[in-house]
Each structure stands twice: as C-alpha cells, then as structure tokens.
N, C-alpha and C positions, 0 to 999 in steps of 0.2 A: 173273566174274558168274555170275548163275545158268545155268542152262540155257538154253542161246544161243535153242532151237526154240521151248519149253514152260517154264513156271515151276512151272505144275502140274497135277493130270489129275485129270476128273471120276470120281467113283465106280463104277469097273465093274461094281459089284456091284447095281445098278438094272438090274429085269427091263423092257428095252425092246429096240427095234429100234436096233441100235447104226450101222447102216450111211448112211450120209449118202444125203438124198435125191436126185433127179436134178436137173436144171437147170430152171429155169423158163426159160418165154419171156423174151426181154431185154424189158425195158425203151424205147421210143421218146426219152421224154425220163431224163436219169440223175436218182439219188437219190445222196444220203451215209447212212450206218450213222452216227448220232451216239454209237452206247454201246451196243458187241463186246467180247470179253474174247478174245481169241486168244492169249493166254499159256497159258490153261487144254485141256489135248489130252483129245480126245473121239474119239467111231466106232471103227470096228474096226480101223481105219486112221488115224491121225488125223494131221491137215494141219497143216502148218505154215504160217508168214504167209502166206509167198510164196505159197503153192497158195491158199491162201483167199484173195489178193486178188486173186489172176490170175483164177480162177471168178465172182468178183464183179466184177470188172473187163467180162466177158463177157456180164453182163447186162445193165450199165447202172447200177452203181454205182461212183461216181465214187470214194467216198474212202471211210475211218472213223474215229473217233475211238476209239481204244482205252484203258480203262480202267482203273487200277489200284484194289485194295481194300486193298491193306496195303506194307508197307517193297519187299518185292520183286517186286511186282507194278507198285508204279508205277515204282521202277527199271528195269524190263524197258519199260513202257509208253514212258518216258520217253526212255529209248535207243533203240529201236528207231522210233520215232517221227523221230529223229535222223537217220536212214539212208534210212528208207524215205519218199517223194513219196508216195503214197497214203496216210498215217497222219499226224493228228493225237494229242497222246494226254492223257489227263487224269489227275490223281492224287490219290491220297487213303487216307489210313483208313477203311475199312468201318463203318458203326455199330457195327456185332455185332464189330469189332474191337478198339474202344477200352475196353471197360469191360473186357476180357482185360489187352489192355496197363495199361492203371490197374493191375490188382492186380498184376503184374508189376514196376511203378513203370517199366516205358519208356514210357508213352505221352509223356509230353512228346518226348522223344529220337526217338521217332517221327514229330510233327507237326514234329519243326524238320528231319527229312529230307526230309518235302514240302513243307517253305518251300523250302526248294535245289531242287528239284525243279520246284517251280512257276515258278522265272527262267528256266529252262533254253528251250533253242529248238524251237519247235514242240507246246511244249506250252503248250495254250490254253482248260483247264478246272481246275478245283477239283472233284473227284468222283470217286468215288462219294461220297457223305458224306450226314449227316442221321440222321433217329431211327426204327428198327426196332422196337418194342414188341410182335413177333409172338413173336421168341426169346430176349430181353433183360429178365429180373424188374426187378421195380421200384428191386433194390437196383445198379442197373449203368446208370438211367436217368442220374444223373449225370454218368456219365462221358462217355455218347452228347452229351451237350448242352455240356460244357466243349470236348469234340472238334468237335461241329458249327460253333458260334462259333466257334472256331482258324481252323476252314476257310473260315468264310464273311467274317472277317476275311484268310485271303491272297488270295481270292479279291479280295476291291475292294481291296491293296493293289499286286496284281497286274496289275489289270485282265482278269481271266480271266472265262470263262463259272462258273457253279455249277451243278456235276448234282447234283441231290436226289436221293436215297434215301430214299421214305416208305412205312413198312409200320406198317399200324396205327396212325399218328399224325398223322392230315389236322391235326387242330386244333393241336396240340401241335407241327406244322410251321411251319403259317403265324403263328401265334403270335410263336416262336422268329424267323421273319425279319421280321415287322411290330417286332418288339423292337430286336434289333440290326442291322434296317437289310437287305436283300436287294441286292446285287449288281443293278447295269444287266443281266446280262442270266444270266437265273434260269431253270433247266430243271429240270422234273419228270421225271425219267427214270422209264420206264416206267408212263406216269398209271395210277392204280388207282383213283382217286377215280371221281363222280359229276358229274351235271347241277352241283350245288351248287358243287362244287370248282372243275368247269371255269369257270365262274362267276365264283369270285372271283381265279381265274389272272386271266382276260381281265379283270375290276376291275385287278389291279396289271402284268398287262403281261408275264407270265410264261408260259414258252412250256411249251408237254405235247407230253410225247413218247412217240408209242403206237408198244408192243410188237407182238409175233405175237399176246397177249392180243387184240388186238379183233379176231381174225380167229375165236374162241374163240364155239361156241353160248349160252354161261352169260353173256355179258361185256355183258348190256342195260347194265349200269351205261356201260360204255367207248362203246359206243353213243349212248346220250342224252348222256355228255360232249360226243364229236364233233358232235352239231346244234346246239352255243351256243359252241363253240368258235372262234374270231376262224380262218379258215387261216393268215394271216399271223402264229399263233403255232403253229402244228403246228409240228413234229419225226418224225421217224420213224426206228427201231430195232430192233436185234435180241437185243439182250444174247445174243447167242450166248456158250457153247454151249445157254442155256438158251431155255425160250418158244418153240419154235417154233412155226411158224404152222402152222395148214391147209391143207390135206390131211392133214402128214407131224411134227403132235403126238405126242409123245415122243420122235422120233428127233433127233439131232447139229442143234441151227440154226447157220447161219453166215449169215455178212455178203448169202451171194450169193441165199439165199432173201429176200429184202426184197421184194421184186416180189411175191410173195404176199399180203403185209399192207399194201402199198400200194396193188393192186388194189381189196382187200376193203375197206380206210377212203373209196377211190374209190365205190365202190360203195354205202356206207350214206349217203356225202354227196349221190348223185346226179350224180356229176362226170366227167369226163372223165379217166383218169387220168392222162394227160401235163398237162393244166392242171395239175393236184395234186403232182405233182412236180417241175414247174418250180416253185409256189410253195413247197414243202418245200424245194426246192435252195436259193433265194433267203432263206429263214428260217434253214438253217443256217449259211450264208455268213454272213451276219448275226454268229449266235451267236459260230461258233469263227474269221470270219475263212476269208478263203480258203487251199486247202489249198499253194499255189503261190507265197504274201506271204514265206514264209521257205525259203531253199534247204536241202538234206538237208547236214547237217554229223556228223561224227564227235564221240562224247560227251568229255568233258574227263576227265583223270584225278579222281578215282580210280576212275572206269568205266570203263577203258579197250579192254577188250573189247567187241564186239560181235557180235553174230548173225552166222556164219559162212555 
C-alpha cells in the first residue's frame, strides 16, 4: 500500500504560517465534517489521521468523510475508513486529473479501480468529481465530462451519494446532472455559488456543503446563498488541509476547526449554533448513513497492508 500515514504532502514552499491553530471551544451538539483530506500531510509537524480525529472528537466533531481524488488517495480512503470507526470514505478521480489520465491512456483503468472501491464497506460516496474549468483548458474538457458522467453512474449503480467539485462551471454541472440524471443524494462540495445556484439546488433537492470560505469577509455570495438555502439541505465541511476558516485563514486546516465555520454560519442565519448543528448532523446522516451502520473490517486482498 501507499504510505500508511499520508499519501501526499502539501507544498511546503508556500509563504504562510504552517503551525496548526489552537483547539476551539467544543460544540455542545456535534456535527460531521463531510469532506476532508486527511491523507495530505501539512503543518510544521504533520498530524496523522488518528491525531486529527482525536482532536476533532475532543471539540464535538462526530466523524468525517475522507475523500479521495485519484487512485492512490481513493485506495487510502477506502482502506482507512474500513478500519477507523470515525471515518467513512468517498472515492473518485478529481476532474483535474481526468485530462491527464486520458492523455496517458489510463483514464478507463483508473475509473475501473474507483468502480471496484465503490463496492467496499464504509465507502458511502463517489467524489470528488465534477467539472473544473478554472485549471483545465478547452482541450481537456471532454475528458472531464466523460469522467463526471462515469462517476454519476457509479453513484447510482451503488446507491451512493455524489460529491461534486464545481469550479467556474456552475451551468455545465447543472446541465450534466439534468441530462444524465442526478443521484438521489447529490452534494455540492465547498459550495461556491450564489443565491441563484442555491435556488437551483433547492428546486432539485441537492445538498449544499459550506466550508471555511463561508467565514471569509469577501464571501457575500455565500451568505446570500445561505439566506435562501433550506436548512434541511445544509452540510458542513473543512476541505482540510485547505480553506481554513477565519480567524486562522492561511494556516493548516483540520476537522477540529469546523466549530468556527458552524458558528459563523449560525450567526449569518441568526440561529442558535446547537440547533443548526443538530439539523446539519441529521442531514449528514441522511446523505451518508450512520457511521456505525457497518462494522470496521480489514480491507481485502490485494490491498492487505493497513495503516500501522
């Protein structure tokens, strides 16, 4: 298997404070982080997934959905969730990876691995998948569309949630979902739209997952979206180690920092944080099921090695 603790390392060359922020005040009512990347090492001293989850548990984070973005990270996610009761997994090829794999002639093989991982215990979502026109030029978009549609079908075939990565492609993502048919439980990960997109999601019953960006001063579009989004469709995430909420923007993010985002959203909505947490927790269990629905097990051959 890959490195049992981490698969990737965040670029250490970035000029930023690489120390982890302090623990926030614990939530009175717990929530789930429905999108995180614990396979990525970050910080002056990287925390392994157990340390990350221990910190999260201490401040009221009940569990996480660990998200893969390629074959290696998806295998790690599925295998680690299989032995960690506080973790469920999502598996996929990230839209920015699809053109690279297509050019190498290996996209179909990669998608076949994801399709197999989708059948594993404690894998509850296909994602993150979608369309990203920020980094991908026109000549790579056909591969993104093909990959996205294949992932949508996997989610429907396995009755799994779909986690969507949507960057500079709102209209195209919506059109694809309507043309192909969205899975019953569809989530816009790190929701980046505005009131209009929130209304479209509401009309279609698609969930909106808000990250630390909702705490940023320049995120008026997200606050507008929150005002019209039904609370029954709200989820919360970190997208760690990225998108650290205020007041620690730029430092390493982690699931234990989700209370900052929860409290900021509650303030935007003018509601009690505990009431909002209870609603979001219920929404998360609707989308992914309960964390204790399946027992933890050892992953099967050929991926026998498990994190130490």
